[in-house]
Structures are given as C-alpha cells and as structure tokens.
N, CA and C atoms of all chains as a GROMACS GRO file, in nm:
protein
  630
    1MET      N    1   8.963   0.064   0.264
    1MET     CA    2   9.003   0.066   0.405
    1MET      C    3   9.075   0.200   0.434
    2VAL      N    4   9.166   0.235   0.341
    2VAL     CA    5   9.242   0.358   0.367
    2VAL      C    6   9.148   0.476   0.364
    3ALA      N    7   9.049   0.471   0.270
    3ALA     CA    8   8.958   0.586   0.260
    3ALA      C    9   8.885   0.605   0.392
    4VAL      N   10   8.838   0.493   0.450
    4VAL     CA   11   8.764   0.505   0.577
    4VAL      C   12   8.856   0.566   0.682
    5LEU      N   13   8.981   0.519   0.685
    5LEU     CA   14   9.075   0.571   0.784
    5LEU      C   15   9.096   0.721   0.764
    6LEU      N   16   9.115   0.759   0.634
    6LEU     CA   17   9.138   0.902   0.606
    6LEU      C   18   9.018   0.983   0.649
    7ASP      N   19   8.897   0.934   0.612
    7ASP     CA   20   8.778   1.011   0.649
    7ASP      C   21   8.769   1.026   0.799
    8GLY      N   22   8.789   0.916   0.872
    8GLY     CA   23   8.778   0.923   1.018
    8GLY      C   24   8.878   1.018   1.076
    9LEU      N   25   9.003   1.009   1.026
    9LEU     CA   26   9.108   1.095   1.082
    9LEU      C   27   9.080   1.242   1.051
   10SER      N   28   9.037   1.269   0.927
   10SER     CA   29   9.013   1.410   0.893
   10SER      C   30   8.892   1.461   0.969
   11TRP      N   31   8.791   1.376   0.986
   11TRP     CA   32   8.675   1.420   1.063
   11TRP      C   33   8.718   1.455   1.205
   12LEU      N   34   8.807   1.372   1.261
   12LEU     CA   35   8.856   1.398   1.397
   12LEU      C   36   8.930   1.531   1.402
   13CYS      N   37   9.019   1.552   1.302
   13CYS     CA   38   9.096   1.678   1.301
   13CYS      C   39   9.003   1.798   1.289
   14LEU      N   40   8.902   1.786   1.202
   14LEU     CA   41   8.813   1.900   1.181
   14LEU      C   42   8.736   1.932   1.309
   15VAL      N   43   8.687   1.827   1.375
   15VAL     CA   44   8.609   1.851   1.498
   15VAL      C   45   8.700   1.914   1.604
   16ALA      N   46   8.824   1.860   1.616
   16ALA     CA   47   8.915   1.918   1.716
   16ALA      C   48   8.948   2.063   1.680
   17GLY      N   49   8.964   2.090   1.550
   17GLY     CA   50   8.993   2.228   1.509
   17GLY      C   51   8.880   2.321   1.543
   18VAL      N   52   8.756   2.275   1.520
   18VAL     CA   53   8.641   2.360   1.551
   18VAL      C   54   8.634   2.384   1.701
   19LEU      N   55   8.660   2.278   1.779
   19LEU     CA   56   8.658   2.295   1.925
   19LEU      C   57   8.763   2.396   1.968
   20ALA      N   58   8.884   2.386   1.908
   20ALA     CA   59   8.990   2.481   1.944
   20ALA      C   60   8.948   2.623   1.910
   21ALA      N   61   8.882   2.640   1.795
   21ALA     CA   62   8.838   2.776   1.758
   21ALA      C   63   8.735   2.828   1.859
   22LEU      N   64   8.642   2.739   1.900
   22LEU     CA   65   8.541   2.784   1.997
   22LEU      C   66   8.605   2.818   2.130
   23ILE      N   67   8.700   2.735   2.171
   23ILE     CA   68   8.767   2.761   2.300
   23ILE      C   69   8.843   2.894   2.291
   24GLY      N   70   8.909   2.916   2.174
   24GLY     CA   71   8.979   3.044   2.157
   24GLY      C   72   8.882   3.160   2.162
   25GLY      N   73   8.765   3.144   2.098
   25GLY     CA   74   8.667   3.252   2.100
   25GLY      C   75   8.619   3.280   2.241
   26ILE      N   76   8.588   3.173   2.315
   26ILE     CA   77   8.542   3.193   2.453
   26ILE      C   78   8.653   3.254   2.537
   27GLY      N   79   8.778   3.207   2.512
   27GLY     CA   80   8.892   3.264   2.585
   27GLY      C   81   8.904   3.413   2.558
   28LEU      N   82   8.882   3.455   2.431
   28LEU     CA   83   8.891   3.598   2.400
   28LEU      C   84   8.788   3.675   2.480
   29LEU      N   85   8.672   3.613   2.505
   29LEU     CA   86   8.567   3.686   2.576
   29LEU      C   87   8.592   3.692   2.725
   30ARG      N   88   8.639   3.575   2.779
   30ARG     CA   89   8.638   3.567   2.926
   30ARG      C   90   8.766   3.619   2.989
   31LEU      N   91   8.877   3.616   2.918
   31LEU     CA   92   9.003   3.650   2.985
   31LEU      C   93   9.003   3.799   3.020
   32PRO      N   94   9.065   3.836   3.136
   32PRO     CA   95   9.044   3.971   3.191
   32PRO      C   96   9.125   4.080   3.123
   33ASP      N   97   9.228   4.045   3.043
   33ASP     CA   98   9.327   4.148   3.013
   33ASP      C   99   9.374   4.133   2.869
   34VAL      N  100   9.424   4.241   2.808
   34VAL     CA  101   9.464   4.236   2.666
   34VAL      C  102   9.570   4.129   2.649
   35PHE      N  103   9.665   4.126   2.744
   35PHE     CA  104   9.779   4.036   2.722
   35PHE      C  105   9.738   3.891   2.742
   36SER      N  106   9.642   3.865   2.833
   36SER     CA  107   9.600   3.724   2.845
   36SER      C  108   9.510   3.687   2.728
   37ARG      N  109   9.440   3.786   2.671
   37ARG     CA  110   9.357   3.752   2.554
   37ARG      C  111   9.445   3.716   2.435
   38MET      N  112   9.568   3.760   2.436
   38MET     CA  113   9.656   3.723   2.323
   38MET      C  114   9.681   3.573   2.322
   39HIS      N  115   9.675   3.509   2.440
   39HIS     CA  116   9.687   3.362   2.441
   39HIS      C  117   9.573   3.299   2.364
   40ALA      N  118   9.450   3.351   2.388
   40ALA     CA  119   9.335   3.292   2.321
   40ALA      C  120   9.344   3.315   2.171
   41ALA      N  121   9.387   3.440   2.134
   41ALA     CA  122   9.398   3.467   1.990
   41ALA      C  123   9.506   3.378   1.929
   42GLY      N  124   9.614   3.354   2.008
   42GLY     CA  125   9.717   3.265   1.958
   42GLY      C  126   9.666   3.124   1.944
   43LEU      N  127   9.577   3.085   2.037
   43LEU     CA  128   9.520   2.950   2.028
   43LEU      C  129   9.445   2.935   1.896
   44ILE      N  130   9.367   3.038   1.859
   44ILE     CA  131   9.291   3.030   1.734
   44ILE      C  132   9.388   3.023   1.617
   45ASP      N  133   9.493   3.109   1.619
   45ASP     CA  134   9.582   3.114   1.503
   45ASP      C  135   9.657   2.985   1.482
   46THR      N  136   9.700   2.921   1.591
   46THR     CA  137   9.786   2.803   1.571
   46THR      C  138   9.705   2.675   1.574
   47LEU      N  139   9.638   2.647   1.687
   47LEU     CA  140   9.576   2.515   1.703
   47LEU      C  141   9.457   2.498   1.610
   48ALA      N  142   9.366   2.595   1.614
   48ALA     CA  143   9.245   2.578   1.533
   48ALA      C  144   9.281   2.575   1.385
   49ALA      N  145   9.362   2.672   1.342
   49ALA     CA  146   9.397   2.676   1.199
   49ALA      C  147   9.473   2.550   1.161
   50GLY      N  148   9.567   2.506   1.247
   50GLY     CA  149   9.647   2.389   1.213
   50GLY      C  150   9.562   2.265   1.200
   51LEU      N  151   9.475   2.241   1.298
   51LEU     CA  152   9.396   2.118   1.295
   51LEU      C  153   9.299   2.117   1.178
   52ILE      N  154   9.233   2.232   1.154
   52ILE     CA  155   9.136   2.234   1.045
   52ILE      C  156   9.207   2.213   0.913
   53ILE      N  157   9.324   2.274   0.896
   53ILE     CA  158   9.393   2.260   0.767
   53ILE      C  159   9.450   2.120   0.753
   54VAL      N  160   9.495   2.057   0.862
   54VAL     CA  161   9.538   1.918   0.851
   54VAL      C  162   9.420   1.830   0.812
   55GLY      N  163   9.302   1.860   0.872
   55GLY     CA  164   9.183   1.784   0.833
   55GLY      C  165   9.152   1.801   0.687
   56LEU      N  166   9.172   1.922   0.634
   56LEU     CA  167   9.144   1.945   0.491
   56LEU      C  168   9.250   1.878   0.405
   57VAL      N  169   9.376   1.876   0.453
   57VAL     CA  170   9.482   1.814   0.372
   57VAL      C  171   9.449   1.667   0.352
   58LEU      N  172   9.397   1.603   0.458
   58LEU     CA  173   9.366   1.460   0.445
   58LEU      C  174   9.254   1.438   0.343
   59GLN      N  175   9.172   1.541   0.322
   59GLN     CA  176   9.060   1.524   0.228
   59GLN      C  177   9.094   1.579   0.090
   60SER      N  178   9.216   1.629   0.072
   60SER     CA  179   9.241   1.702  -0.054
   60SER      C  180   9.250   1.604  -0.170
   61PRO      N  181   9.184   1.637  -0.284
   61PRO     CA  182   9.179   1.544  -0.397
   61PRO      C  183   9.314   1.528  -0.467
   62SER      N  184   9.398   1.635  -0.467
   62SER     CA  185   9.522   1.621  -0.546
   62SER      C  186   9.637   1.686  -0.470
   63TRP      N  187   9.758   1.670  -0.524
   63TRP     CA  188   9.876   1.720  -0.454
   63TRP      C  189   9.878   1.872  -0.451
   64THR      N  190   9.835   1.934  -0.560
   64THR     CA  191   9.844   2.082  -0.563
   64THR      C  192   9.760   2.142  -0.451
   65VAL      N  193   9.641   2.081  -0.425
   65VAL     CA  194   9.555   2.135  -0.319
   65VAL      C  195   9.626   2.120  -0.185
   66ALA      N  196   9.690   2.004  -0.164
   66ALA     CA  197   9.758   1.982  -0.035
   66ALA      C  198   9.872   2.081  -0.018
   67VAL      N  199   9.946   2.109  -0.125
   67VAL     CA  200  10.059   2.203  -0.115
   67VAL      C  201  10.007   2.342  -0.082
   68LYS      N  202   9.894   2.380  -0.145
   68LYS     CA  203   9.839   2.514  -0.113
   68LYS      C  204   9.799   2.521   0.033
   69LEU      N  205   9.737   2.416   0.083
   69LEU     CA  206   9.695   2.418   0.223
   69LEU      C  207   9.816   2.428   0.314
   70ILE      N  208   9.921   2.352   0.283
   70ILE     CA  209  10.040   2.357   0.368
   70ILE      C  210  10.102   2.496   0.363
   71LEU      N  211  10.098   2.560   0.243
   71LEU     CA  212  10.150   2.697   0.233
   71LEU      C  213  10.070   2.790   0.323
   72ILE      N  214   9.938   2.773   0.322
   72ILE     CA  215   9.854   2.861   0.406
   72ILE      C  216   9.895   2.848   0.551
   73ILE      N  217   9.907   2.724   0.599
   73ILE     CA  218   9.936   2.708   0.743
   73ILE      C  219  10.077   2.758   0.774
   74VAL      N  220  10.169   2.744   0.678
   74VAL     CA  221  10.304   2.795   0.704
   74VAL      C  222  10.300   2.947   0.718
   75PHE      N  223  10.226   3.015   0.629
   75PHE     CA  224  10.221   3.161   0.638
   75PHE      C  225  10.154   3.203   0.768
   76ILE      N  226  10.045   3.134   0.806
   76ILE     CA  227   9.977   3.171   0.931
   76ILE      C  228  10.074   3.155   1.048
   77LEU      N  229  10.149   3.044   1.049
   77LEU     CA  230  10.238   3.019   1.164
   77LEU      C  231  10.354   3.118   1.166
   78PHE      N  232  10.390   3.172   1.048
   78PHE     CA  233  10.498   3.271   1.047
   78PHE      C  234  10.447   3.408   1.088
   79THR      N  235  10.330   3.445   1.036
   79THR     CA  236  10.289   3.586   1.055
   79THR      C  237  10.221   3.607   1.189
   80SER      N  238  10.155   3.507   1.242
   80SER     CA  239  10.076   3.530   1.363
   80SER      C  240  10.162   3.571   1.483
   81PRO      N  241  10.274   3.504   1.513
   81PRO     CA  242  10.353   3.550   1.627
   81PRO      C  243  10.408   3.690   1.607
   82THR      N  244  10.448   3.720   1.484
   82THR     CA  245  10.503   3.854   1.460
   82THR      C  246  10.397   3.960   1.489
   83ALA      N  247  10.277   3.933   1.438
   83ALA     CA  248  10.170   4.032   1.457
   83ALA      C  249  10.138   4.048   1.605
   84THR      N  250  10.130   3.935   1.677
   84THR     CA  251  10.096   3.946   1.820
   84THR      C  252  10.207   4.018   1.895
   85HIS      N  253  10.332   3.994   1.854
   85HIS     CA  254  10.444   4.063   1.920
   85HIS      C  255  10.435   4.213   1.899
   86ALA      N  256  10.407   4.252   1.774
   86ALA     CA  257  10.396   4.395   1.745
   86ALA      C  258  10.282   4.456   1.824
   87LEU      N  259  10.173   4.380   1.835
   87LEU     CA  260  10.056   4.434   1.907
   87LEU      C  261  10.088   4.448   2.056
   88ALA      N  262  10.162   4.350   2.112
   88ALA     CA  263  10.194   4.358   2.255
   88ALA      C  264  10.284   4.479   2.281
   89ARG      N  265  10.379   4.502   2.190
   89ARG     CA  266  10.467   4.619   2.209
   89ARG      C  267  10.386   4.748   2.198
   90ALA      N  268  10.293   4.750   2.104
   90ALA     CA  269  10.212   4.871   2.090
   90ALA      C  270  10.128   4.892   2.214
   91ALA      N  271  10.074   4.781   2.269
   91ALA     CA  272   9.990   4.795   2.389
   91ALA      C  273  10.074   4.847   2.505
   92LEU      N  274  10.195   4.792   2.521
   92LEU     CA  275  10.280   4.841   2.630
   92LEU      C  276  10.318   4.986   2.606
   93HIS      N  277  10.343   5.020   2.480
   93HIS     CA  278  10.379   5.159   2.448
   93HIS      C  279  10.262   5.250   2.482
   94GLY      N  280  10.139   5.198   2.464
   94GLY     CA  281  10.021   5.278   2.496
   94GLY      C  282   9.989   5.274   2.643
   95ARG      N  283  10.089   5.233   2.726
   95ARG     CA  284  10.076   5.233   2.873
   95ARG      C  285   9.955   5.152   2.917
   96VAL      N  286   9.928   5.039   2.850
   96VAL     CA  287   9.824   4.948   2.901
   96VAL      C  288   9.899   4.840   2.978
   97LEU      N  289   9.889   4.848   3.112
   97LEU     CA  290   9.970   4.757   3.193
   97LEU      C  291   9.898   4.625   3.210
   98PRO      N  292   9.976   4.513   3.216
   98PRO     CA  293   9.911   4.384   3.241
   98PRO      C  294   9.839   4.387   3.374
   99TRP      N  295   9.723   4.320   3.377
   99TRP     CA  296   9.642   4.315   3.499
   99TRP      C  297   9.707   4.217   3.594
  100LEU      N  298   9.738   4.258   3.719
  100LEU     CA  299   9.818   4.174   3.807
  100LEU      C  300   9.732   4.101   3.907
  101GLY      N  301   9.600   4.087   3.884
  101GLY     CA  302   9.518   4.009   3.975
  101GLY      C  303   9.463   4.097   4.085
  102ASP      N  304   9.373   4.040   4.167
  102ASP     CA  305   9.298   4.123   4.262
  102ASP      C  306   9.386   4.169   4.377
  103ARG      N  307   9.495   4.095   4.404
  103ARG     CA  308   9.564   4.127   4.531
  103ARG      C  309   9.632   4.263   4.522
  104SER      N  310   9.680   4.301   4.401
  104SER     CA  311   9.748   4.432   4.397
  104SER      C  312   9.660   4.525   4.315
  105SER      N  313   9.632   4.645   4.372
  105SER     CA  314   9.546   4.738   4.298
  105SER      C  315   9.625   4.789   4.179
  106PRO      N  316   9.559   4.811   4.066
  106PRO     CA  317   9.634   4.856   3.948
  106PRO      C  318   9.698   4.992   3.976
  107SER      N  319   9.823   5.012   3.932
  107SER     CA  320   9.896   5.135   3.969
  107SER      C  321   9.824   5.255   3.908
  108GLU      N  322   9.837   5.373   3.979
  108GLU     CA  323   9.765   5.491   3.930
  108GLU      C  324   9.832   5.540   3.802
  109GLY      N  325   9.757   5.625   3.729
  109GLY     CA  326   9.817   5.692   3.615
  109GLY      C  327   9.828   5.599   3.495
  110ALA      N  328   9.804   5.470   3.516
  110ALA     CA  329   9.812   5.382   3.398
  110ALA      C  330   9.674   5.322   3.378
  111PRO      N  331   9.616   5.337   3.261
  111PRO     CA  332   9.481   5.284   3.239
  111PRO      C  333   9.485   5.132   3.242
  112SER      N  334   9.448   5.074   3.358
  112SER     CA  335   9.448   4.926   3.360
  112SER      C  336   9.340   4.877   3.264
  113SER      N  337   9.371   4.773   3.190
  113SER     CA  338   9.277   4.729   3.087
  113SER      C  339   9.178   4.630   3.143
  114LYS      N  340   9.173   4.618   3.276
  114LYS     CA  341   9.079   4.522   3.337
  114LYS      C  342   8.939   4.576   3.312
  115ALA      N  343   8.853   4.499   3.253
  115ALA     CA  344   8.718   4.550   3.221
  115ALA      C  345   8.617   4.440   3.249
  116MET      N  346   8.025   1.699   0.694
  116MET     CA  347   8.150   1.716   0.771
  116MET      C  348   8.202   1.859   0.752
  117PHE      N  349   8.210   1.901   0.619
  117PHE     CA  350   8.257   2.038   0.597
  117PHE      C  351   8.152   2.138   0.644
  118GLY      N  352   8.025   2.102   0.631
  118GLY     CA  353   7.920   2.192   0.676
  118GLY      C  354   7.930   2.217   0.825
  119PHE      N  355   7.955   2.107   0.898
  119PHE     CA  356   7.971   2.122   1.043
  119PHE      C  357   8.089   2.212   1.075
  120THR      N  358   8.200   2.192   1.002
  120THR     CA  359   8.318   2.276   1.027
  120THR      C  360   8.288   2.422   0.998
  121ALA      N  361   8.217   2.444   0.885
  121ALA     CA  362   8.186   2.584   0.851
  121ALA      C  363   8.098   2.647   0.959
  122LEU      N  364   8.001   2.571   1.009
  122LEU     CA  365   7.916   2.627   1.115
  122LEU      C  366   7.998   2.658   1.239
  123GLY      N  367   8.088   2.566   1.276
  123GLY     CA  368   8.171   2.590   1.394
  123GLY      C  369   8.256   2.714   1.379
  124VAL      N  370   8.315   2.728   1.260
  124VAL     CA  371   8.400   2.847   1.238
  124VAL      C  372   8.315   2.973   1.245
  125LEU      N  373   8.191   2.967   1.190
  125LEU     CA  374   8.104   3.085   1.195
  125LEU      C  375   8.072   3.121   1.340
  126LEU      N  376   8.049   3.018   1.422
  126LEU     CA  377   8.017   3.045   1.562
  126LEU      C  378   8.137   3.110   1.631
  127ALA      N  379   8.256   3.057   1.605
  127ALA     CA  380   8.377   3.116   1.664
  127ALA      C  381   8.392   3.261   1.618
  128MET      N  382   8.355   3.286   1.491
  128MET     CA  383   8.363   3.424   1.440
  128MET      C  384   8.270   3.515   1.521
  129ALA      N  385   8.150   3.462   1.552
  129ALA     CA  386   8.056   3.545   1.627
  129ALA      C  387   8.115   3.581   1.763
  130LEU      N  388   8.175   3.480   1.828
  130LEU     CA  389   8.234   3.508   1.960
  130LEU      C  390   8.342   3.614   1.948
  131VAL      N  391   8.425   3.600   1.845
  131VAL     CA  392   8.536   3.694   1.830
  131VAL      C  393   8.482   3.834   1.802
  132LEU      N  394   8.372   3.839   1.724
  132LEU     CA  395   8.315   3.972   1.693
  132LEU      C  396   8.264   4.039   1.820
  133VAL      N  397   8.207   3.959   1.910
  133VAL     CA  398   8.157   4.020   2.034
  133VAL      C  399   8.274   4.087   2.107
  134ARG      N  400   8.386   4.018   2.115
  134ARG     CA  401   8.502   4.081   2.178
  134ARG      C  402   8.545   4.203   2.098
  135GLY      N  403   8.539   4.197   1.968
  135GLY     CA  404   8.578   4.312   1.886
  135GLY      C  405   8.492   4.433   1.917
  136LEU      N  406   8.362   4.413   1.936
  136LEU     CA  407   8.273   4.527   1.963
  136LEU      C  408   8.287   4.572   2.107
  137ALA      N  409   8.308   4.476   2.198
  137ALA     CA  410   8.302   4.511   2.340
  137ALA      C  411   8.439   4.553   2.393
  138GLY      N  412   8.544   4.522   2.315
  138GLY     CA  413   8.679   4.540   2.367
  138GLY      C  414   8.702   4.679   2.423
  139PRO      N  415   8.744   4.695   2.552
  139PRO     CA  416   8.762   4.831   2.604
  139PRO      C  417   8.872   4.906   2.530
  140THR      N  418   8.989   4.841   2.515
  140THR     CA  419   9.100   4.916   2.454
  140THR      C  420   9.105   4.885   2.304
  141VAL      N  421   9.176   4.971   2.234
  141VAL     CA  422   9.183   4.954   2.087
  141VAL      C  423   9.260   4.827   2.054
  142TYR      N  424   9.348   4.783   2.149
  142TYR     CA  425   9.429   4.665   2.119
  142TYR      C  426   9.343   4.539   2.124
  143ASP      N  427   9.237   4.540   2.210
  143ASP     CA  428   9.145   4.426   2.206
  143ASP      C  429   9.081   4.416   2.069
  144ARG      N  430   9.044   4.530   2.015
  144ARG     CA  431   8.974   4.528   1.885
  144ARG      C  432   9.068   4.479   1.777
  145ILE      N  433   9.196   4.524   1.783
  145ILE     CA  434   9.290   4.477   1.680
  145ILE      C  435   9.308   4.327   1.693
  146LEU      N  436   9.315   4.279   1.817
  146LEU     CA  437   9.331   4.135   1.840
  146LEU      C  438   9.213   4.058   1.784
  147ALA      N  439   9.091   4.111   1.811
  147ALA     CA  440   8.970   4.042   1.763
  147ALA      C  441   8.968   4.040   1.611
  148VAL      N  442   9.010   4.150   1.548
  148VAL     CA  443   9.008   4.153   1.402
  148VAL      C  444   9.110   4.055   1.346
  149ASN      N  445   9.224   4.041   1.415
  149ASN     CA  446   9.323   3.944   1.369
  149ASN      C  447   9.267   3.803   1.375
  150ALA      N  448   9.204   3.768   1.489
  150ALA     CA  449   9.147   3.633   1.501
  150ALA      C  450   9.036   3.615   1.398
  151PHE      N  451   8.957   3.722   1.376
  151PHE     CA  452   8.849   3.712   1.277
  151PHE      C  453   8.906   3.687   1.138
  152GLY      N  454   9.019   3.752   1.106
  152GLY     CA  455   9.080   3.731   0.974
  152GLY      C  456   9.126   3.588   0.956
  153THR      N  457   9.189   3.533   1.061
  153THR     CA  458   9.233   3.394   1.049
  153THR      C  459   9.114   3.301   1.031
  154LEU      N  460   9.008   3.328   1.105
  154LEU     CA  461   8.890   3.243   1.090
  154LEU      C  462   8.828   3.259   0.952
  155THR      N  463   8.837   3.378   0.895
  155THR     CA  464   8.786   3.396   0.758
  155THR      C  465   8.866   3.312   0.661
  156VAL      N  466   8.997   3.306   0.683
  156VAL     CA  467   9.081   3.224   0.595
  156VAL      C  468   9.034   3.079   0.602
  157LEU      N  469   9.008   3.033   0.725
  157LEU     CA  470   8.963   2.894   0.740
  157LEU      C  471   8.828   2.874   0.673
  158LEU      N  472   8.742   2.975   0.686
  158LEU     CA  473   8.607   2.961   0.627
  158LEU      C  474   8.618   2.952   0.475
  159ILE      N  475   8.707   3.033   0.417
  159ILE     CA  476   8.722   3.030   0.270
  159ILE      C  477   8.775   2.893   0.228
  160ALA      N  478   8.873   2.840   0.305
  160ALA     CA  479   8.929   2.710   0.268
  160ALA      C  480   8.822   2.602   0.278
  161VAL      N  481   8.745   2.605   0.388
  161VAL     CA  482   8.641   2.502   0.405
  161VAL      C  483   8.535   2.517   0.297
  162HIS      N  484   8.500   2.641   0.263
  162HIS     CA  485   8.400   2.661   0.158
  162HIS      C  486   8.451   2.611   0.024
  163GLY      N  487   8.583   2.627   0.003
  163GLY     CA  488   8.638   2.574  -0.122
  163GLY      C  489   8.618   2.425  -0.131
  164PHE      N  490   8.639   2.357  -0.018
  164PHE     CA  491   8.619   2.212  -0.017
  164PHE      C  492   8.470   2.178  -0.025
  165LEU      N  493   8.388   2.262   0.041
  165LEU     CA  494   8.244   2.233   0.044
  165LEU      C  495   8.188   2.236  -0.098
  166SER      N  496   8.230   2.339  -0.177
  166SER     CA  497   8.172   2.352  -0.310
  166SER      C  498   8.257   2.281  -0.414
  167GLY      N  499   8.360   2.207  -0.367
  167GLY     CA  500   8.436   2.126  -0.462
  167GLY      C  501   8.520   2.207  -0.557
  168ARG      N  502   8.558   2.330  -0.518
  168ARG     CA  503   8.640   2.412  -0.609
  168ARG      C  504   8.770   2.445  -0.537
  169PRO      N  505   8.879   2.375  -0.569
  169PRO     CA  506   9.003   2.397  -0.493
  169PRO      C  507   9.067   2.531  -0.520
  170ASP      N  508   9.018   2.611  -0.618
  170ASP     CA  509   9.087   2.738  -0.643
  170ASP      C  510   9.053   2.842  -0.537
  171PHE      N  511   8.965   2.807  -0.443
  171PHE     CA  512   8.941   2.900  -0.332
  171PHE      C  513   9.065   2.914  -0.246
  172LEU      N  514   9.151   2.812  -0.250
  172LEU     CA  515   9.266   2.816  -0.158
  172LEU      C  516   9.360   2.930  -0.194
  173ASP      N  517   9.364   2.968  -0.323
  173ASP     CA  518   9.449   3.083  -0.357
  173ASP      C  519   9.396   3.208  -0.287
  174ILE      N  520   9.264   3.221  -0.286
  174ILE     CA  521   9.205   3.338  -0.219
  174ILE      C  522   9.240   3.334  -0.071
  175ALA      N  523   9.231   3.214  -0.010
  175ALA     CA  524   9.262   3.205   0.133
  175ALA      C  525   9.408   3.242   0.157
  176LEU      N  526   9.495   3.199   0.066
  176LEU     CA  527   9.638   3.230   0.081
  176LEU      C  528   9.660   3.380   0.078
  177VAL      N  529   9.600   3.447  -0.022
  177VAL     CA  530   9.619   3.592  -0.034
  177VAL      C  531   9.559   3.661   0.089
  178TYR      N  532   9.445   3.609   0.134
  178TYR     CA  533   9.379   3.673   0.249
  178TYR      C  534   9.467   3.664   0.372
  179THR      N  535   9.540   3.552   0.388
  179THR     CA  536   9.630   3.540   0.504
  179THR      C  537   9.733   3.650   0.503
  180LEU      N  538   9.794   3.673   0.385
  180LEU     CA  539   9.901   3.774   0.377
  180LEU      C  540   9.843   3.913   0.400
  181ILE      N  541   9.729   3.941   0.334
  181ILE     CA  542   9.672   4.076   0.349
  181ILE      C  543   9.633   4.100   0.494
  182ASN      N  544   9.584   3.995   0.560
  182ASN     CA  545   9.543   4.010   0.700
  182ASN      C  546   9.663   4.053   0.784
  183PHE      N  547   9.778   3.992   0.757
  183PHE     CA  548   9.896   4.026   0.836
  183PHE      C  549   9.939   4.170   0.809
  184ILE      N  550   9.944   4.206   0.680
  184ILE     CA  551   9.988   4.342   0.646
  184ILE      C  552   9.895   4.445   0.708
  185ALA      N  553   9.764   4.417   0.698
  185ALA     CA  554   9.668   4.515   0.752
  185ALA      C  555   9.686   4.528   0.902
  186LEU      N  556   9.713   4.415   0.968
  186LEU     CA  557   9.724   4.420   1.114
  186LEU      C  558   9.846   4.503   1.154
  187ILE      N  559   9.958   4.483   1.081
  187ILE     CA  560  10.078   4.561   1.116
  187ILE      C  561  10.053   4.710   1.092
  188ALA      N  562   9.982   4.743   0.984
  188ALA     CA  563   9.955   4.885   0.956
  188ALA      C  564   9.868   4.945   1.066
  189VAL      N  565   9.763   4.872   1.106
  189VAL     CA  566   9.674   4.928   1.209
  189VAL      C  567   9.748   4.939   1.340
  190THR      N  568   9.831   4.839   1.372
  190THR     CA  569   9.906   4.847   1.499
  190THR      C  570  10.001   4.965   1.497
  191LYS      N  571  10.063   4.987   1.381
  191LYS     CA  572  10.156   5.101   1.374
  191LYS      C  573  10.077   5.230   1.390
  192PHE      N  574   9.960   5.237   1.326
  192PHE     CA  575   9.881   5.360   1.338
  192PHE      C  576   9.835   5.380   1.482
  193ALA      N  577   9.798   5.267   1.549
  193ALA     CA  578   9.754   5.282   1.688
  193ALA      C  579   9.869   5.326   1.776
  194LYS      N  580   9.990   5.285   1.739
  194LYS     CA  581  10.104   5.318   1.824
  194LYS      C  582  10.151   5.460   1.800
  195PHE      N  583  10.168   5.497   1.674
  195PHE     CA  584  10.227   5.628   1.646
  195PHE      C  585  10.122   5.731   1.608
  196ALA      N  586   9.994   5.691   1.592
  196ALA     CA  587   9.889   5.781   1.545
  196ALA      C  588   9.933   5.848   1.416
  197HIS      N  589  10.028   5.781   1.344
  197HIS     CA  590  10.076   5.843   1.220
  197HIS      C  591  10.149   5.734   1.143
  198LEU      N  592  10.127   5.723   1.012
  198LEU     CA  593  10.187   5.611   0.938
  198LEU      C  594  10.323   5.650   0.881
  199GLY      N  595  10.382   5.758   0.933
  199GLY     CA  596  10.516   5.789   0.887
  199GLY      C  597  10.518   5.837   0.745
  200GLY      N  598  10.453   5.951   0.722
  200GLY     CA  599  10.448   6.002   0.584
  200GLY      C  600  10.578   6.076   0.552
  201PRO      N  601  10.581   6.152   0.444
  201PRO     CA  602  10.706   6.215   0.397
  201PRO      C  603  10.737   6.342   0.475
  202PHE      N  604  10.731   6.333   0.613
  202PHE     CA  605  10.762   6.456   0.690
  202PHE      C  606  10.907   6.448   0.731
  203GLU      N  607  10.984   6.552   0.706
  203GLU     CA  608  11.128   6.546   0.734
  203GLU      C  609  11.153   6.544   0.884
  204GLN      N  610  11.077   6.632   0.957
  204GLN     CA  611  11.118   6.650   1.098
  204GLN      C  612  11.083   6.526   1.180
  205ARG      N  613  10.988   6.442   1.134
  205ARG     CA  614  10.959   6.323   1.217
  205ARG      C  615  11.052   6.212   1.172
  206SER      N  616  11.161   6.192   1.245
  206SER     CA  617  11.252   6.088   1.198
  206SER      C  618  11.232   5.961   1.277
  207TRP      N  619  11.145   5.966   1.384
  207TRP     CA  620  11.143   5.848   1.470
  207TRP      C  621  11.055   5.738   1.414
  208SER      N  622  10.960   5.768   1.326
  208SER     CA  623  10.864   5.661   1.291
  208SER      C  624  10.909   5.593   1.164
  209ASP      N  625  11.015   5.514   1.176
  209ASP     CA  626  11.055   5.442   1.054
  209ASP      C  627  11.029   5.293   1.074
  210VAL      N  628  10.941   5.263   1.171
  210VAL     CA  629  10.914   5.120   1.199
  210VAL      C  630  10.854   5.058   1.073
   0.00000   0.00000   0.00000
C-alpha cells in the first residue's frame, strides 16, 4: 500500500516538476526583458528543481541517495539567488534598464533590452 | 516515469537554448546558460535513477557547484571585461 502511495506521489511530483521546467522555459522565451526573464529562470531553479528532486527522493532506494539529493537541492537553493543577484547588478551596471511597458518610451542613451 | 521526466527536462533545455541563442543582451545568454546548467543537473540525477546507478548524484552535486562558480566568473567578466589579474593600478576589481 505504501509503495503504491509513494509511486503515485513521486509520479505527481515529477510531472509537476517537468511542467514547472516547461513553464520556466516558455517564460524565458516570452518575457520581454532581462529582469523579467530572471523570474522564469528563478522558476526553473527553485520550483522545477525542487519538485523533481522531491519526486526522486521518494523513489530513492537508500538513505545515502536521499541525503545526496537533499544536498543537491540545498546547494541549488543557496547558489541560485546569489547568482541571479550578481547578474542583475551586472545588467544594471551595463546600463540595461528595465523595460517599463509601452506607455513610457525607453529613455534615450540607455540600450533598452526590449527585443 | 523517469523516461518521461528526462524527456520533459530535455524539452525545457531546448527552450532555454533558444533563448540562449536569441538573447539580445549578453545577460540573457548568461541567464539561459544558468537555467541550462540547472536542468543538466536534473537530467544527470534522473539519468542516475533511470540506469539504476545512484553514484550519478555525486556528479550532479559537483555540477551544481561548478555551474555556480562558472556563472559568477562569466558575470564578473561581463561586468568588468577583466577578471582582476595581478595588475597593481587596477584596484577596483576585487569583487
């Protein structure tokens, strides 16, 4: 009984993780601006990675495998925000201004990243 | 189940690669490479489970760390166009 429950739960987590990854990928493509694309990349780093790894933890044969998986997700959750923060600062330093929508024209002299 | 997950992750990788190639600014490309690295970690972990060899997870763990270090190095290079070598007069790039 427990095995069936575990399989069902892990299958659910894996499917949700894959959906999150696809949504993140589509978000990376469709969003208009570097800074809004960071949301989609963050979605992939946290939600997709977390759900898929939780799905794998439920299927892991032994404790050592589960501990390794938990270590992986901990490192991803620690390093991903730092990396995105550094990237956002670099983008701002490179004078890439956030896209402010159609109502205000992007200010001159700054390469708007709207593409 | 793992096969389906692996296929889904591969599809997400394709989407991310399209953004990596099409990205107008260099920061889009760095972002795409970061997402691609995370998805590679997931693919390695799922493949470890697919082939029944749990020692793949060590590779995924190392790949996570290397992905972060590489991303910080590329971001620093994109920002300063210089990795802060042993030049005395440049004192500002100690990030």
